[in-house]
C-alpha positions in Angstrom: -4.3 -68.4 -1.2 -6.5 -66.0 -3.2 -9.5 -64.9 -1.1 -12.8 -64.0 -2.6 -13.9 -60.6 -1.1 -17.0 -60.9 1.1 -19.6 -58.3 0.3 -21.3 -56.7 3.3 -24.7 -57.6 1.9 -23.6 -61.3 1.9 -22.5 -61.1 5.5 -25.7 -59.4 6.7 -27.9 -61.9 4.7 -25.9 -64.8 6.1 -26.4 -63.6 9.7 -30.2 -63.1 9.1 -30.5 -66.6 7.6 -28.7 -68.0 10.6 -31.1 -66.3 13.1 -34.2 -67.3 11.1 -33.0 -70.9 10.5 -32.0 -71.3 14.2 -35.4 -70.0 15.5 -37.3 -72.2 13.1 -35.1 -75.2 14.0 -35.6 -74.7 17.7 -39.4 -74.3 17.4 -40.1 -77.0 14.8 -37.8 -79.6 16.3 -38.8 -78.9 19.9 -40.7 -82.2 20.1 -37.6 -84.1 19.0 -35.5 -82.2 21.5 -37.9 -83.3 24.2 -37.9 -87.0 23.1 -34.1 -87.2 22.9 -33.8 -85.5 26.3 -36.2 -87.9 27.9 -34.5 -91.0 26.3 -31.1 -89.8 27.4 -32.3 -89.3 31.0 -34.0 -92.7 31.1 -30.8 -94.3 29.7 -28.6 -92.5 32.3 -30.6 -90.6 34.9 -27.6 -89.3 36.8 -25.9 -87.9 33.7 -26.6 -84.6 31.9 -28.5 -84.9 28.6 -26.4 -82.1 27.0 -22.7 -82.0 26.3 -20.8 -78.7 26.5 -17.2 -78.2 25.3 -15.1 -75.2 24.6 -14.3 -74.6 20.9 -12.4 -71.8 19.1 -14.7 -69.3 17.4 -14.3 -66.4 15.0 -11.1 -64.4 15.6 -10.0 -67.0 18.2 -12.8 -66.2 20.7 -13.6 -69.3 22.7 -17.3 -70.4 23.0 -19.2 -73.4 24.5 -20.6 -75.7 21.8 -23.7 -77.7 22.7 -24.6 -81.2 21.7 -26.8 -84.0 22.9 -24.5 -86.2 25.0 -23.2 -89.2 23.1 -20.4 -90.0 25.5 -20.0 -91.0 29.1 -19.9 -87.9 31.4 -16.2 -88.1 32.1 -15.2 -88.7 28.5 -12.3 -86.2 28.3 -10.8 -87.4 31.5 -10.9 -91.0 30.3 -9.2 -90.1 27.1 -6.4 -88.0 28.6 -5.9 -90.6 31.4 -4.5 -93.0 28.8 -1.5 -91.4 27.1 -1.3 -94.1 24.4 -5.0 -93.8 23.6 -4.8 -90.0 23.6 -1.8 -90.0 21.2 -3.7 -92.3 18.9 -6.6 -89.9 19.1 -4.4 -87.0 18.0 -2.6 -89.0 15.3 -6.0 -90.1 13.9 -7.2 -86.6 13.3 -8.6 -86.0 16.8 -11.0 -89.0 16.7 -10.9 -92.7 17.5 -12.4 -95.7 15.6 -15.8 -96.5 17.1 -14.8 -99.9 18.2 -11.8 -98.5 20.1 -13.4 -95.5 21.6 -14.4 -96.2 25.3 -16.2 -92.9 25.6 -19.1 -93.3 23.2 -22.3 -94.9 24.6 -24.5 -97.3 22.7 -27.2 -94.7 22.3 -24.5 -92.2 21.4 -23.5 -94.3 18.3 -27.0 -93.8 16.9 -27.1 -90.1 17.8 -23.9 -89.5 16.0 -24.6 -91.5 12.9 -27.9 -89.7 12.5 -26.4 -86.3 13.4 -29.1 -85.8 16.0 -26.5 -85.1 18.5 -25.7 -81.8 16.6 -29.2 -80.3 16.9 -28.5 -78.2 20.0 -26.1 -76.2 17.9 -29.2 -74.2 16.7 -28.7 -72.4 20.0 -25.1 -71.6 19.1 -26.3 -70.3 15.8 -28.9 -68.1 17.4 -26.3 -66.7 19.8 -23.9 -65.9 17.0 -21.2 -68.4 18.0 -21.7 -70.3 14.8 -23.2 -70.0 11.4 -25.3 -72.4 9.4 -22.4 -72.9 7.0 -18.7 -72.5 7.8 -15.6 -74.5 8.8 -16.3 -76.9 11.6 -15.4 -75.5 15.1 -12.3 -77.0 16.5 -10.6 -77.4 19.9 -7.5 -75.4 20.7 -5.2 -78.3 20.1 -6.2 -78.4 16.4 -5.1 -74.8 15.7 -1.6 -76.0 15.0 -2.8 -77.9 12.0 -3.5 -74.6 10.2 0.1 -73.2 10.7 0.5 -69.7 9.2 -3.0 -69.8 7.8 -4.7 -70.0 11.3 -5.8 -66.3 11.2 -7.4 -66.9 7.8 -9.2 -69.9 9.2 -10.5 -67.9 12.2 -11.6 -65.0 10.1 -15.1 -66.5 9.6 -17.7 -68.0 12.0 -17.5 -71.7 12.4 -20.5 -73.6 11.0 -22.9 -76.4 11.8 -22.6 -77.5 8.1 -19.4 -77.2 6.1 -17.4 -78.2 3.1 -15.4 -80.8 5.1 -18.5 -82.6 6.3 -20.0 -82.5 2.8 -16.7 -84.0 1.4 -16.6 -87.0 3.8 -16.4 -85.7 7.3 -14.3 -88.0 9.6 -13.1 -90.0 6.6 -10.9 -86.9 5.7 -8.1 -86.3 8.2 -5.5 -83.5 8.5 -3.7 -82.1 6.5 -6.4 -82.6 3.8 -9.1 -81.3 6.1 -7.1 -78.0 6.5 -7.1 -77.5 2.7 -10.8 -78.2 2.5 -11.7 -75.8 5.3 -9.5 -73.0 3.9 -11.1 -73.6 0.4 -14.4 -72.7 2.0 -13.0 -69.5 3.5 -11.6 -68.5 0.1 -14.8 -69.1 -1.8 -17.6 -68.4 0.7 -20.6 -66.8 -0.9 -24.4 -67.1 -1.0 -24.7 -69.7 -3.8 -21.6 -71.5 -2.6 -23.2 -71.9 0.9 -26.5 -73.1 -0.6 -24.6 -75.8 -2.5 -22.8 -76.9 0.7 -26.1 -77.2 2.5 -27.5 -79.6 -0.1 -24.3 -81.6 -0.1 -24.5 -81.9 3.7 -28.1 -83.1 3.6 -27.1 -85.9 1.2 -24.1 -86.8 3.4 -26.3 -86.9 6.5 -28.8 -89.3 4.9 -25.9 -91.5 3.7 -24.2 -91.3 7.2 -20.9 -90.6 5.4 -18.0 -90.2 7.8 -20.2 -90.0 10.9 -18.4 -90.9 14.1 
């Protein structure tokens, strides 16, 4: 795959945009953060309002991704305790149909469809774990989907918004997802990123592929 060289000015500007966008997002949306936090605690007082999971970051460095909790607290244990369900999860592109997924709460369905559950990732962007635009961060098990292209995939920061999400999100499974994510890595640039942001905004309003 032919890779478009990344200019240093682009990389510096991209990081600056990430920091500014993350700070503005955390400040402007702080009332929404509070409202969602309170609703989640009222809905399930004994459960945490935030979900934390290890994902693979740039150059393979692991980091903790943050989301508003849309699943029951012991979601991963429930999934892995049922070998048949877990295999279906893997075979279905590391997701389950909503009606068959015992992990997602009723409130979580709304949070996911509206993408509100993703808002805490502004913190990941501020820390430098993620960028505003980039391939979606994956769990370790998914690395095998990238085969001998895995180092290329891991050469950029994962993003809150990406080409895969703009193209259909959970409606697109592996190996097609692999091709789309690597397409971004090959073509990443300022105007390319801007286009992806606008396409994601449209996809979010349409709730395309939201699980």
